[in-house]
C-alpha positions as CSV (number, residue, x, y, z in Angstrom):
1,M,49.1,33.4,18.2
2,I,46.3,35.9,18.8
3,V,43.3,36.2,20.9
4,R,56.0,53.9,18.5
5,G,58.5,55.3,21.4
6,G,56.8,58.3,22.9
7,W,53.2,58.4,21.9
8,I,51.2,61.7,21.4
9,P,47.4,61.5,21.1
10,E,45.9,62.9,17.9
11,R,43.1,65.4,17.7
12,G,39.8,63.6,17.9
13,D,40.8,60.9,20.3
14,E,38.0,59.9,22.6
15,V,39.6,60.8,25.9
16,D,42.0,63.5,27.2
17,M,45.3,61.8,27.5
18,A,47.1,64.8,29.1
19,M,49.2,63.6,31.9
20,I,49.3,64.9,35.4
21,E,52.2,64.6,37.7
22,P,52.9,60.9,38.1
23,E,53.4,59.4,41.5
24,D,55.4,56.4,42.7
25,R,53.5,53.4,43.8
26,G,56.1,51.1,45.3
27,V,57.6,49.8,42.1
28,P,61.3,50.4,42.3
29,G,62.7,52.5,39.5
30,R,59.3,53.1,37.9
31,R,56.9,56.0,37.8
32,E,53.2,55.7,37.1
33,I,51.1,57.6,34.6
34,R,47.9,58.9,36.2
35,F,44.9,60.1,34.1
36,P,42.8,63.1,35.0
37,G,39.7,62.2,37.1
38,Q,41.1,58.9,38.2
39,G,40.7,57.8,41.9
40,P,43.5,56.3,44.0
41,A,45.6,53.8,42.0
42,P,44.9,50.2,42.8
43,R,47.7,48.3,44.5
44,Y,50.2,47.0,42.0
45,P,50.5,43.2,42.5
46,V,54.3,42.9,42.3
47,E,54.0,39.3,43.5
48,L,52.6,38.3,40.1
49,A,55.9,39.2,38.4
50,C,58.0,36.1,37.5
51,D,60.2,34.5,34.8
52,V,58.9,31.8,32.5
53,T,60.6,29.6,29.9
54,T,59.2,29.2,26.4
55,R,59.2,25.9,24.5
56,V,62.4,27.0,22.7
57,G,64.2,27.8,25.9
58,T,63.9,31.6,25.9
59,M,63.4,33.2,29.3
60,V,60.7,35.9,29.3
61,H,59.5,38.0,32.1
62,L,55.8,38.1,33.0
63,R,54.3,41.0,35.0
64,P,51.1,42.9,35.4
65,I,50.7,45.8,33.0
66,R,51.1,49.4,34.3
67,P,49.7,52.7,33.0
68,D,53.2,53.8,32.1
69,D,53.3,50.9,29.6
70,A,51.0,52.9,27.3
71,P,53.7,54.0,24.8
72,R,55.1,50.4,24.6
73,L,51.7,48.9,24.0
74,V,51.1,51.4,21.2
75,D,54.4,50.4,19.7
76,F,53.7,46.7,20.2
77,H,50.4,46.9,18.4
78,A,51.9,49.0,15.5
79,H,54.4,46.2,14.8
80,L,51.9,43.4,14.7
81,S,51.1,42.0,11.2
82,P,47.7,42.8,9.8
83,Y,46.8,39.1,10.1
84,S,47.7,39.0,13.8
85,V,45.6,42.1,14.4
86,Y,42.7,40.7,12.5
87,R,42.8,37.5,14.6
88,R,42.7,39.6,17.8
89,F,40.1,42.2,16.8
90,F,38.2,40.3,14.0
91,S,38.7,43.4,11.8
92,A,41.5,45.7,10.4
93,H,42.6,47.7,13.4
94,P,45.9,49.3,12.6
95,R,46.0,51.8,15.5
96,L,44.8,51.7,19.1
97,S,42.6,54.7,20.1
98,A,43.4,56.7,23.1
99,A,40.4,55.2,24.9
100,E,41.7,51.7,24.1
101,V,45.1,52.5,25.4
102,E,43.8,53.8,28.6
103,R,41.4,50.9,29.1
104,F,44.1,48.3,28.2
105,T,46.8,49.8,30.6
106,C,44.7,51.0,33.5
107,V,43.3,47.9,35.2
108,D,42.3,47.2,38.8
109,Y,44.2,43.8,39.0
110,V,41.1,42.1,40.4
111,D,38.1,42.3,38.1
112,R,40.3,43.4,35.2
113,M,43.8,42.0,34.8
114,A,46.4,42.2,32.1
115,L,49.8,40.5,32.0
116,I,52.6,41.4,29.6
117,A,55.5,39.3,28.5
118,E,58.9,41.0,28.1
119,D,62.0,39.7,26.4
120,G,64.6,42.2,27.8
121,D,63.1,45.6,27.3
122,R,60.8,44.5,24.5
123,L,57.1,43.9,25.1
124,V,56.3,40.6,23.2
125,A,52.8,39.5,24.3
126,V,49.7,40.6,26.3
127,G,47.0,38.5,27.9
128,R,44.0,39.9,29.8
129,Y,40.8,39.1,31.4
130,D,37.7,41.2,32.1
131,R,35.1,40.0,34.6
132,S,31.5,40.1,33.6
133,P,29.7,42.4,36.1
134,G,28.4,40.5,39.1
135,K,29.6,37.1,37.8
136,A,32.4,34.7,38.4
137,E,33.1,34.7,34.7
138,A,35.6,36.7,32.7
139,E,36.4,37.2,29.0
140,V,40.0,36.4,28.2
141,A,42.1,37.5,25.2
142,F,45.7,37.2,24.1
143,V,48.0,38.7,21.5
144,V,51.6,37.6,20.8
145,A,54.2,39.4,18.6
146,D,54.5,37.6,15.3
147,Q,58.2,36.7,15.9
148,Y,57.3,35.1,19.2
149,Q,54.3,33.0,18.1
150,H,54.4,29.1,18.4
151,Q,56.7,29.3,21.4
152,G,54.0,28.6,24.1
153,I,53.8,32.1,25.4
154,G,50.0,32.2,25.0
155,T,49.8,29.0,27.2
156,L,52.1,30.6,29.8
157,L,49.9,33.7,29.9
158,L,46.8,31.6,30.2
159,E,48.3,29.7,33.2
160,Q,49.1,32.8,35.1
161,L,45.9,34.6,34.2
162,A,43.9,31.6,35.4
163,D,45.8,31.5,38.7
164,A,45.2,35.2,39.3
165,G,41.6,34.9,38.3
166,W,40.9,31.9,40.5
167,R,42.4,33.7,43.5
168,N,40.1,36.7,42.7
169,G,37.0,34.6,42.7
170,I,36.7,33.9,39.0
171,T,35.8,30.3,38.0
172,T,35.3,30.5,34.3
173,F,37.0,32.1,31.3
174,V,35.1,32.7,28.0
175,A,36.8,33.5,24.7
176,K,35.9,34.0,21.1
177,T,38.3,33.2,18.3
178,L,38.2,32.6,14.6
179,M,37.9,28.9,13.5
180,E,41.1,29.4,11.5
181,N,43.0,30.4,14.6
182,R,44.1,26.8,15.4
183,E,46.9,27.9,17.6
184,M,44.6,29.6,20.0
185,L,42.2,26.7,20.0
186,A,45.1,24.4,20.7
187,V,46.1,26.5,23.7
188,F,42.6,26.0,25.2
189,A,42.3,22.3,24.3
190,D,45.8,21.4,25.6
191,S,45.5,23.6,28.8
192,G,44.2,20.8,31.0
193,F,41.2,22.8,31.9
194,R,37.7,21.6,31.1
195,V,36.8,23.3,27.8
196,T,33.5,23.4,25.8
197,T,33.1,25.1,22.5
198,S,30.4,26.1,20.1
199,V,30.6,27.6,16.5
200,E,28.6,30.2,14.8
201,D,29.4,32.1,11.6
202,G,33.0,31.0,11.7
203,I,33.5,32.2,15.3
204,V,34.3,29.7,18.0
205,S,33.0,30.5,21.5
206,A,35.0,28.7,24.2
207,T,34.1,28.2,27.9
208,I,37.0,27.3,30.1
209,L,36.6,26.2,33.7
210,I,39.7,27.3,35.4
211,E,39.6,25.3,38.6
212,P,43.1,23.9,39.2
213,D,42.0,20.3,39.5
214,E,44.0,17.1,39.2
215,A,43.7,17.0,35.4
216,Y,45.0,20.5,35.1
217,R,47.9,19.8,37.4
218,V,48.9,16.7,35.5
219,A,48.8,18.7,32.2
220,L,50.8,21.6,33.7
221,T,53.5,19.3,35.1
222,A,53.9,17.5,31.7
223,R,54.1,20.8,29.8
224,H,56.8,22.2,32.0
225,A,58.7,19.0,31.9
226,R,59.0,19.3,28.1
227,V,60.5,22.8,28.3
228,Q,64.1,23.3,27.2
229,H,66.6,24.7,29.7
230,P,66.6,28.5,29.6
231,A,69.5,30.4,28.2
232,R,69.4,32.9,31.0
233,H,67.7,33.7,34.3
234,Q,67.7,36.6,36.6
235,A,68.5,35.2,40.0
236,D,66.5,37.9,41.8
237,T,63.3,37.2,39.9
238,P,61.1,34.3,41.0
239,R,60.1,31.6,38.5
240,C,56.4,31.2,37.8
């Protein structure tokens, strides 16, 4: 479903990716990459981290992205199939630029949010929203590793992004996807949210009202009731 270790930027990348001394920001056992010229780091919303169960019973860990996830994001993208990349970017896009890596991993967790899904130490999916300036609307996008598609991870990311977005004053998600991307269209249609779509030149534009109303709660309850029992769970990590 769509909407290498240590990475070294190449000559010609758009931004200077040289690191300065990282600083801890209250995340146990983790250190944070800071980029030159950045202001104070936004508060990391550790409360958004939780475990979820896929349709096939695999337990994955969802958490907000951090700047120090940059090498893992590059590796994740490099291992996507060309078809998965095309469905996310609508073009061949084999490598993320330095500017993209910085933008995708450095978010403020309010107007720009990104959540990653992890299976053990492996990054297996990313979902994000970007608020339109001055509006209660945000563009949303997802990408899931090929081996983890068709397991409901995109739906789980949508649920958690919508909850975070609603709490941050966002009422509407918008998304664009290819007509052939039936899996992503099914995520939207089956979410329980009110969804309207339009089509132009093979691109579907979806508008998703993310208010957690009764119809959404019913769909959410039914979805979670169908999930198989997880094979494992970390007792010290909350469930979503």
